[in-house]
N, C-alpha and C positions, 0 to 999 in steps of 0.2 A: 497474623493477631491482632497488632495493635491499628490496622490498616482497618480491619471490621471493625471494631472498638470504637473507632473515632468515626469510622464512616455512620455507624449507629449515633453517636453522640450529635452529630450533623442533623441526621436526622430529627432527632428529636427538638434541637433547637430550632429545626426548619417545621415541625408542625405548632408549636408551642408558637412561633411569631405570625402562623399562620390564625390561630388563634385571638392572637393577641391583637392583631391585625382588624377582624371583624368586628373584636369587643371597639376595639380604638372608633371604626369607622362610624360604628350604631351611635357611640356616645358623643361622639364627635370631642374626644381626650386626642392632644397634642403630644401630651406624654407617649401616651400608648404607645401612638406611630413611630414618634423617636427611638423608642424602645424597641419595636418590632425591627426597626430598622438595624440595630447595633446586633441582635440576637441573629437577622441575616449574614453578619456581616461574618461575624463569628464562625455561622456553619461553613460559608463561603472560604473562611482564612481556614478554617480545618481539613475540609475537602479537599482546596488546593494541596497543604502539604503533608496531607495523606497517604502517598502512594507508598505502594507494596513494597518490601525489602528489597527484592530483586529487581527493581528500575532504580533503585538511589544507586545502583554504581556506575549507572550511567553519564555519569555530571551532568543531568539534564535534559542528554539529546533525545530521552523519548516525551514526543510534546502528546499531551491526551487529545485525543480528536474534540471532543467538549468538556468546558467545566465540570468538574463534579462527579466525572463516570469513568471508571478504573476502565483503563484499557483492556479490551477482554485479548489474553492468549491465544495467539492462533498458532502457531507453533512454537513446540517447544522442541532445539538440540543440547540433549545430554553427551557435550563431549565429544560428539560424532568425528569418526576416523573417517577422513577424504580420502581416496588410493585413485592409483591410475586403476586399470583395467586388471593387470597383472597382481596386485597385490599393494603397491611400494605406495609409501605412508608419504601425503603432499602436505595434510596438514590437521593439525584437529583444531573442531571447533568451540571447546571449551563449552560452556552453560551458556546458553544467550535462549533469548525468548524477541518474538515478534508479534507484533501487539497491531490492535486495530487503528489503522491510521498512519502507522510504518510505512514512508518510504523509502528502503533501504538499498542503498547504492554496494554493492561486493565491487571493493578495488584490489590489485592486487598485478603482479607480473604478468605477460603470459606464459600458460604454464603452468600455473601456480596453483591452480586448482576449480577456476571460478564453475567452469560450464559443468562441472563434474559434478558441486555441489548443487546445482540447480539441477542435476540431473537425478538427483537423491531426493532431493524437496519434492519434486515432480512427484517419485515414487510413492512417496509416503503419503501425498495428498489425493494421488489416484487411489490407492492400495490404504486408507490407512486402516483395516481389518488387519496385514502383516506389520505389523512393527516394527521397523528391523533400523540397523545403523545409528541407533542411538538418536532418530528423528517421531517427533509424536507431532502429529495434524490433528488439530483438533476436529473428528469427524462433520462438523457442520462446513468446514471449507468447499466452498466448490471453484474448481480453475481456471484460470483466463493464463492460457502460454501462448506468447510471441517470441518468436525467433526472429532472426534473421528478415523473414518472408512475411513478418506481424503474422497474419492469420492467411498464411498459405492461398493467397490471393492468384487467381489464374489470368493472366494478360489476356487472355484471346474472350474469357469471360467481359461479362458487363456488370456493372454495381446490381442495377434491379435484377439481373437471373442470378448473380448470389444470394443476395437476399433473400429472395424466394424459395430458393433450392434449399440452402441451410435453416431455415425458418419458418416457421407456420404461420406468418403475419400476414398474409392473405394482399393482394396487390395494391390496394390503397395506403393501406399502415407500413407496406414497404416504401413506396415512394414517399407518403413523410418523414421516414424516419433519418430518409436519405435526403429530402429537402435541409433536415434539423441539421443532418450530418456536414449541410455546406455544398450542395451535388444536387445543381440547377433541373429539373426533370431531361430534358437534352442531355444532358453530358449525363445520364442515368442509365443510357441506352448505347454510349459510347464504348468501346474496348479499356475494360482495365490498363491496359496498358498504355493508354492515350494522356490518364491523367497524369497530374502536377505530383511531386514525391507527396504535398501537406493535403492533396485531394486523396492520394495511396492513402497515407496514413489515419486519416480519420473512417475511411471505410473498411481499413484496418481493426481501428478500432470501438466503430460502431460494430463489427460481424465477431469481436472478443467477447461486447458487452450483450450479445443479442443474447450470450450463453449463460448471462447472470451470474460472471463471477462474483463472488468476494473476497478475491485473494491475487493477485495477477504477480506471474515469473515470466520476465524478460532479460532474453539472453541477445544482447547487443542490435536490441529493434531499430536502433539507428542505423543498422550500417546502410542500407541503399537509399537512404531518406535524404533530401533537400535539407537548405536550413528550413523552409514555410514548414516542411513533414516535420523536422525533429521540435520546431515551437507548437505545432498544432498536436502533437501524440507531448509532449510537454501539459500542454493546458487541458487536454482530454482527463489525464492524470489528476491534475491538478483538484478542476470541474469536479471533478466524483467521487473527489476525495479517496480517490483508492488507496486501499492497503495494496504494496507489491516492494518484492524484492527484485533489483534489478541490476543487468552488468552493460554498461554501456563505457566503450572509451571519448564518447564526444563531450569534452570539457563544461560547455556552454550548458548542456542538455542536465549532466548530473547536479552541477551547478542551480539550475530550475527546479528540479523534481523531490530530489534528494531530500530527507529530514535527520537520514540516520545513517552513520557511513563506517560499512566495516572493512577493514585491512586484512592481508593475509601476507603476513611478513614471518618471516622464520618457522613457518612451518606451525603457526598459531593463527587466528581468528582473533584479532584485538580489532573494538571499537574505538575510532578518533571521533576527533569533536569535528574535523570537514574535511576535504578531501585534498585541498592546497600541497601540504607536508609529500603523500604520495602525490600529486601532479607538477613536484619541484624536481621531487628523485626520476621521474622521470627525461628532466629537461623538456 
């Protein structure tokens, strides 16, 4: 309620500022121009300070994608229980939110339940009408899912064949998209198996992007990528300001991409400021 009230006040201040600005310009009054600036600054301060209560516990780890817009909640976890297939509890999530612009890295030892949580999230997003497991995805979510194979690329297929077969974009558009992803015309007709790690990563992300997702779930996407591939994947996610939750053991990739960090510790999911404590604990 406080958030909504503050945002309303900020909006009124902006309207007032716009009105004064017009009068100031028309009348040539310097005083009104200064007054306009002050009103805008007050509005900006209010917007910056007015984050919703549920985000206030995250110690500022949530970055809003742009000033003055409330990060839209994409997924809500209501203390979901993450279990093994036979029902043994691995951990509980507590109450968590995934918002627009979040690039959350899920940290935890092997067997802690990272992939189990990812598969629960995948199920919740793909079938939002069957809300269960304490996970609620907003119905407008479109999932881009990638595991170690990133986008199930077949080594014997060609990049141009992959794009044309999977998407209704036509030959010319497909070639232009591939050039945009760093693949020359002659490279487009080569078997995917002959591409470098970086080229494969860019092709995999292009395939995922063409499904037009607004949220990515990535489970160890860097496992079979070389350094060039990891860098290409990181820059793709950053360039498109992708909202995502991902698992990766690659430290430089995690540091480059993550802006929030969830850590599975003592059967609880906790938010941490950065991944360094976890990295230090696993040596």
